[in-house]
C-alpha positions, 0 to 999 in steps of 0.5 A: 784608359779613357780615350774621349769624353763628351759632356751633355750640358744644359742646352735649350732646344726649339721644339720640332727640330725635325726637318719636313721629311722626318716629321710624321703626321701619324704613327702606325700603332701595334696590331693585336699581336703578342709582345712575347714573339720576335716579329716585324712590327712587333715587341719581343719581351722576355719572361722577366715580364711574366710576373706583370704581363700574362703570357697570353697577352695581346695588344689591344686596339685603342679607341682614344680620340687621337686614334684613327681606328680605320687604320690603327694610327696615332693622329698627331694633330689630335693628341692632347699633349701634356701641357707646359714647357719645363727644362731639367733645372725645373726638376733638379737644381743641377739641371741636366747632368750627362757624360759619355766616356769611352775606353777600349771595350766599353762606352759609359753613360753616367747622369741623372736621367734628365734630358737637355731638351724640353719636358712637359709639366709633371705631375699632370695638372687638373684642368689641362687637356691630358689630365683626364686620361691620366687621372684614370690611368694606373699610376703603379707604385711610388718607389720613393717610399720603399713601402709595399702598397704605397701607390700613386693615386693615378698616372696624373700624380706621377712627377719627374725626379733625377735618378742614377743613370749609369749605363755600360755598353760594349764598344764593339757589339756583335750580331747574335745568331738569333733575336734577344728579347727585351727583359727591362723597360729601358731599351736604349740611352739618348745622346740628350741624356735620357732613355727610351722605354719599350713600347708597352703600357697598361690601361688596366691589369688586363689591358696593354697598349702602345703607350702613345695610343692610350695616353698622351705624351708631352711635346717631345714625346716623353713622360715619367713612370715612377718619376723616371722620365723617358721617350716613346713614339715620335721620340726624335721630335726635339733632338738637335742636329738631325741633318738636312739630307742623307742618312740620319745621324746617331741619336743614341745607343740600344742596350746591346751597344748598337747605334739607334739612328734617326728616321732617314735612310741614305736616300733621305726618305724615312725608313719603313719597317719593310726595310728593317728586320724583326728588331727594327734594324738592319745592316749597311754603312753608316758613320760609326765612331767617326768613320763609315762602317758596315754595321748593324744599327737601329732606326727610329721611325713612324711605325711600331715599335718606333725604336727597338723591338728586340736586341740583335746583340746580347744585353748584359743587364748588370752592365747596362742598368748600372756598372762599376761603383754604382752597379749595386744601386741600379740593379733590381733586388727581388723578383720581377714585379716586386720592387726593391727598397731604394732606402736599403742603399746609401748612394751619396753621389747625387742629391734626390736620387731614386733608384728605378728597378728593372721591371716596373710598368708604363 
C-alpha cells in the first residue's frame, strides 16, 4: 500500500539559491587516476563500461581556459556557460512531470526527466560562448532514430527531450561489506525531477575527463546526453530549500537508496573529501524519513567526484532504471556500447518519449 505521495510541480526557481558558504568559486577536478578503482577523490566504474572506456584509462588533466592548471581546479567565474534560460515547458508541453511515492519496501520516482529548475538553451546555439567547445566534442549516437550509425554531428547538436524516468529504490538500504562499482551513467535522482550522472566524459575515443573540466554546462550545471538532461559538478546551485545553517537537507537519492545531501555538515561548513569515504559518503545522524537517524549518506561538495564515486549499498539496476510496468521499456537491450532500438517498444504512457540505454556516454 502506498503511504504517501509528493508531486514535483512546474516551479520556477531563481538561479544561484545556494547560501554563501555553499557557493564554491572553484571545483577540484580529478587527478590522473583510473576510473576503475574505489578510492577517495575517485570514481569506481564497473566492467559494464569496458566496451567504451578501456581498462587502462586514466583521467586526463584539462587545459581548457576555465581550468587553473596550477592546482587542477575548475574556476567557475571563467566558465563559458551554455546560454539561455529555459524551463521544462520550453522542451515539452506537459512541463516538468515528477512524482514520488513510498510503500513499505520501496520509494518510486516517476516522471519525464525534466527538472522544475532552469536549463540552458539546447542544442547549443552557434555564436554563443559554449558553442566552440560543444561543436568539436563527440555527440555520440542519436538514440531517437533506432538506427546504427545515426550519430549527432557533434555535442552541439544534442537537444533536450522528455524521457521515461521510472526508478524504484529500497526504502531501507543496507551498507555493503565493500564498495559497489557504478554500472550505469545515472547515479541518483534529484528531488527536482532529474538525475545526476557519473563524472566522466570523452573528448575523443581515448581521452576521458570529468565533464565540467572539458565541456561547459548551463547555469544550473546540467546538459543533455542523447537528449537526456542531467547534472554534474556544482549540481546543487539551483536547488530550492537549501537551508541557512547546520546540516544541508536531502536533495535526492543515490541508486542504492541512500540519501544525497547538500554540501554542509553539522558545523554549517562545506564537507571536504577528507571527511568522506571512497564512495563520497559517511555515517552520522541526519534527518531521514521525518526523524533523526544514524544512517549512511552521500554529500554533494566541490571536490571530485562531487556526488557519488561508488555505491556503499547494492544497486538493483532492473529496479533502479525501470520498475513495474515500465521496466521492460527502461532496461537496456544488447551488449554495453550497443544501444537497443527504442522503436521495438510501444510505450504510450507519455508523449515524445525516448528510451535511454544503460551505458552510452557523456
